[in-house]
N, C-alpha and C positions, 0 to 999 in steps of 0.2 A: 398865385394862389394855389392850394393844394388841390386835388380831386379828393374828392368823399373815399374813406376809407369803406370797403365791402365785406358786408358781412352781413351773416343769417342775426336774426334778432328773434329769440325764443324766451319765453318765461321772464321777462324783465332782464335778460342778459343776452350779450353779443356775443357771436360765436361765430367760428369758420366751419362747424358743422363737424360732421364725423365720414363724410363721404369719401374727402380726396379729392373730389372733383371740383374743376373750377373752370370757366369758360372766359375769354376775354372780351373786354368792352372796349369797343372801336370810337373813337371819333369822325363821323362820318364825313366831316369838311377833309379831313387829313389824312383818315386811313390808319392814325396812332392808335397803337393799343394805349389805354387809359387806367389800366387796371385788371385784375383778375376776379370775377365772383364766385366765391364758393357755392355749391349745389348743396341743397339737402337732402342728407340719405331717409331711407325708410324710418331710420330709428329718430331722426330728426322731425319727422313729421308725427310720428307718433308723439314725442314729447308736445311740440305746437297743440295738438290735436288734445290732450291732457290739460296743457296749460290754458287752451281756451276755455275747457269744459269747466276748471275752477275759476277760469276768471269772470265766466259769465255769472256765475253762484254770485261774485262778489259786485260786480259792476251791475247788475239788477236790481240787488240790495242797495245800491248808494241812489239817494235822493237825484231827483231831475236836478235840484239846484245845485247840489254839490257835485255833479258831472258838471253843469255848467262853467263850474268853476274853475276846472280843470282843462276842460277845453278851452275857455277862453285864455286861461293863462298859455297854453301850446300856440294859440294862435298870436299871443303877444311877442313869442318865442321865434315864430316864424316871421314875424314882421321883423325882427331884430335881426335876423339872421335871411332877410330875404336878399340881397344883392348876393351871398354867396350860393345862395341855392339855384338863383336864375344862370349864375355864372358857368357851374357845374351841369344844369341841362342844358346850355349852350353847347358845353362840351361834349354830351353826348348824343344828343337828340339833333344836335345842328340849327337849333331856328335862334332866329337874332337875339340876343341878353336882353334888349327892348320889349319881343314879345314874351320871351320869358317871367320878363320883371312881370307884366300884366296878368301874366298867367297864374302866380304866385298872388297878384294883389286879388283875384278871383276866389284862390285858395282861401285866402284869409277872409273873405266875406262870407264864403262858404260854411265855414266852420264855426265862424261865428253867432251866424243865421240861426245854424243848425244847434248851436249850444243854446241858444235864447228858446228855440222853437222847440225845444225838447221836453220844456215845463210844461207844454200844453196836448199831452196825451189824454185829453180830455177821453172821459166815458160819459153814459148820460144814465139816466133813472127813466125806466119805462112803467106806463100805467098798468094797474094791476087787473084782475077779473074779480079777485077776491079779495074779500077783509083780511088785514094781517099780513100781507103778502109785501115783499118788495123785491122788485127786478131792476138789475144792473146789468149795464153793458160798460165793462172795461179792456182797456187796451195795456197789454204788456208785452214786452220783446220778445222775438221769435226764437230766439237761440244763437246757438254760436254760428257765425258765416263764414262760408269762403268767397273770399272776393279774387277775381284775376283779372286783369287790365290789361290794356294795350298800350304801345311805347307812343303813340304819337301826342299825348300830353302827360309826360311822366308825372304832374302834382296833381292837375284837377282830374286827371281819370281818377288817382287815387283817393282825392278827398271825397269825391263825390259820395266815394263809397264809406269811407270813415267819417266822414261828419254825418250822414244820415244814420249810420249802424250804430256809432258810441253815442250820439245824441238818442236814439231810440232804447237805450242799455243793451246792445248786443257787445258781444265779444266776436274778435275778428283773426282770422288768418289770410292774410292779405300775400298774395302772387302778383306782383309787379312784373312790369316787363324785364327781362335778363337784358335786354339789348340798352334801356336807358335807367337804371337803377337809380341813380346818387339823388333824387327829387323824395324818393320813396323812404331812402335809407334817412335821409335829413330829415324828413317831418316826424318819423316815429323816434329819433332822438330828442326831438322837441316833446312831444307826447310822453317822452320818458320822464326828461327833465321837469314838465310839468305836473308829474305824481300821476300819472296815468297806473292803476296797480297793475302788478304783476300778472302776466298772463290774458290780459283785455285785449293786446293787440300783439299780434305774432308776424314775423315779416320773412318769407321763406322764399327759394328761389330754385329752380332746376329745370328739367324737361319739362317742358309746358303740359305735355300729353300726359305723364307719368306722374307729376306733382296732382293733377285735376282730378286722375281717376281714382289715385291713392286717398285723396282727402274724400272724394264725393262718396267713397266707400264706406265711409265711416259714418256709423249711427248719432255721432256725436253734433255731425254737420247738420244744423235744421234749415240754413236757407245758402242760396248760392245766388251772387251778384255778377253779372261777366262785362265786360266792355270787349268789343273785337270784331273778327267779322266774321258775316252771317252762316258760312262751312261752321265753323269752328264753334259757333252757338249753339246750332242745333245738334252739333255732336255732344256739346256739355247739358243741352236740357235732355237729351235722351239719356246720359247717364244719370241724371237728378232724378230723372222719373222712376230708375227703378227702387229709390228710397224715398220718393214721394217729398223730394226736396223744393221747397218753395223757391221759384226763379226771377231774376229782373234780367232780363234780356235789352243791353245797349248795342245793336248790332249796325250793320253798315247802311250806308244809305248814297243815295244818287240825286240830289238835290235841283229840280227844276227851276228854272228861272224864267218868268216870263215879262218881259217888257211890252208894254202896249203905245201906240202910238202918241199918247197924250202926256207920258211920262217925260221928267226932265232929263233927257236923254244922256247929258256931260255927267250930271249926278250920278245918274245911274251904271254908267259906263265906269265912273272912278270908284264908286262904291263896289260895283262888281269885280273891278280889277284887286282892290287892297284886298278883299274877303276871299276870292280864286287864290291868291298865290300867297296868305295868310301861310304859316306854315308850311311854305312848299305844295300845299293843297292836298296836306296830310291831315285831313278834318273832316270827320263824319257828316258834320253837317255844312261843308261847302259847297257853293254853288257849283254844279259839275254838268248842265244840260242847261243852255241859254236858245230862248225861245224868241224872236226879235218880230213885232208886225213889220210887213211890207216897208209902211212909208218912211219906216227909222232904221231900216235893217243894215245896209249899209253906213250910216252915220256911226250907229253902236259899235259895230266891228271894227271900224276904221280907228274909234276912240279907244277900245278895248286894245286894240292891238299897238298904238301908243304907247298906251298905260304901261302894256308888257314889257316894250323894248325900252324903258324908261326903270324900269325896276334893277336896284343894284343888288347884285348876288355875289356873297362871300360867306366866309365864315360867322357864324354866328357872334363872337366876342369881337368881330369888330364893329366899329361905333358906326360906321356909313352901312351896314348891310341892311338890306329890306327883305331878303330871305336866302334863307340856306339851303344845306343840300339836303338830296331825299334820304331817308335813315340806311339804306344799303344799296351795291351793286345790284340787288336781284329787280329793285323796283325800276334801276335806267331800261332796262331792257323790256320791263312791260311799257313803258312810257313810248319806248320808240316803237313796240309794236303797234299800239294805240294809235299812234301818229302815222305811223306809214299805212295802217288797214284803212283810214277815214281819205287818207291822198288816194288811195288808192283807187276810193268811191267816190272820187271827183273833189272832194273837199280841196281848196285852197289854204296854203300856210299863208298867214298873213305875220306872223311874229316866231321867232324861237325854232322849235323842231326836232333840237337836238343836245346831245351831251355838252356840257362846258367844262373845257379845258378836261385833263387826263389825271388828277389826283382830288379824292375827295367825288361823290357821288351827286353832283350838283347837275341840273337838268335847265335848260333856258324856259322862262317864264312864255308860253306858247300858246296862240290863238290863232284856231283854224275855221273858215268860215265855208258855209256849204256843206254842212256835215249832212250825210243821210241819216234819217230812222236806222235804218240796219246796219250800220258801222259799230264796231265793238265798244268805241268809247262812249254812244248813246245808250247803252243797253249792259254796259260791265262797269261796276263803281272804277274811276281812277286812281283817286288817291295819291293824286299829283299835280304838279303844275300847267296843266293842260285844260284851256278853257275853249268847247265845241260849239259851234254860235250857226243856229238854224232858223229861217224865217216861217214866219206864218202870217195868214192873213183872214183867218174865220174863229171864232172865240172857242166855239164848241171842239173845231179841231185841234186848237194848242191844249184845250183842259184833257180831253182824251188821250192826247201824246204825253202832259203831264203825268198820266195817271197810268201808262200802260205799265211801269216797272211793279214788280213784287215787292219794290225798296218801297216804304211808308216814312223815312223820318223827318226831312224836312222840304219846305218848300217857300219859293219866294216870288213877287210879283211887283212890278213898277206901274202904278196907275195914279191918273190922280180923279177917277171917277169911285165915288163912293158906293155907289150901288154892286158895280164890278167888284172892288174889293170885298165886299160882304159876300155875293156870288163866289168868289173863286175861296174863300175863306171856307165857305160851305162844302164845296165840291171838291176840292182836291184833299188828295188821300193822303196824307201825311198826320204824324203829331206835331210838329210844330210847324207854325206859317208866318211869315213876316212878309209885311207890305211898306214898300218905300226904304227898307233897310234889312240888315242882315244879323240885328243883335237878339237873337231868341233867345240866348242862354246868359241867365242871373241867378245868384243862389235863392231865389225866393219864387222863381218861376218852375213850372214841372218841364222835365228834358226825357224825352223818350218817342218812339217810333211805334208805327203799327207792320203788321204783315210780315214781310223777310227781314223787317228792320228792327225786330223785337217786342218786346212787351214788358210793360212796369214802367216805372219812373224814376228820375234821379231828380232831386232838388226841389223846393217849395216843401210845403206841410205833405205834400201826396209823397215825396221822398221818404218822410220818416215814416209814413204808413208802411210802406212796400217791408219794413223791419219789425211791423207791430203785427201781433195777432189779436184776434178779439175772441174774448171770453166774456159768457152770459153766466152771471148767479144768480139765483133767486132764493130767497129767505120766507119761510114762515114761520110765526111765531119766535122770533128772535127779538 
């Protein structure tokens, strides 16, 4: 199977652009070069901006039902091409092909749900204070969107923005990750083949800071949607503020997991390990700080360690692989620094703790026990396959520790106590909270965080609202 042809997509045409600059796309499992990705010049970005401006006028005038037909056809094409897209995700991102296939299932589900929900941009009539007056609130698309996404979910990060934005009637300039470009290109081909009008979707690549600054300086862009790290999100928000551009920010996380003594410990450990090592831990809602009640602390840690040792690590395209590599060599150094720091402060290494092999960017699934609150890994988002475990004896203490960071994306708990579950749901300071499971991301539910994990929502009807604005119309004598 051939890797995806790497190009820009501007105003309905595939192009290598005019900059003459390219960068290598690397397979993180083998370090081989998969292809050369062209960068957009400022002239290319100007063309994309003009196209998005024209495309928005066409697309907003297209009825929601007509938009749904095109989006559903694109979803059908993605389903037909799912295997090929998933294989290429495995090549440039490294995740197991089985995970990439599940990611594509999520993508297709998102697009179909958004296409249907786009017909429900309901307004309302407001009772008046005078005879002969009619007052209406209507929803309309906000305008052309600049969207920037991270590399860890090359398909779903992109579709969360495309599905919501296109269903709402917006045009979009998408800059997906230069490290993992194949899925965005393949999905864009599906939209093109489904009959999406020229200019409604544009796909560009380049140096992230340069592309984002140039697009956000344009008066054409009316909304920014970003998925990525908290520091970059803060910079982009500041740039967007100069033009009063509306923002949706899906940023970093450091999700606490609280395991209480009444929980099913084997199930909690099995689910925690499966979720922690999914995508090599490179997941914004990954469980990253494990707090376990004293009575079951040793048992949970031992079970987690055994699960970690059982994980099959290898190239994503190999059928037996359960965990692939990190995205780049830079992440290996980060993992080792976090592990070494925790051990230097008294943590016990139960599994992993080192790079695996000398080709590709593989790091062993790692479990640390007895990690103190001052360790780096308890305060900095690890974004890798390292699980730090600490004990607790008091409910108030564990809630305070769970809430201690500025991050507020996701949190989890395992308990059979209904009253405790409700209390935790009320008190844990996150945008999403799961009890006795980790499945908090579906097409129909809101996805987003609070505090330094960002603001705004993707997914569900709230996700479409983020791409709409409210207009009030008052009529007299009509």
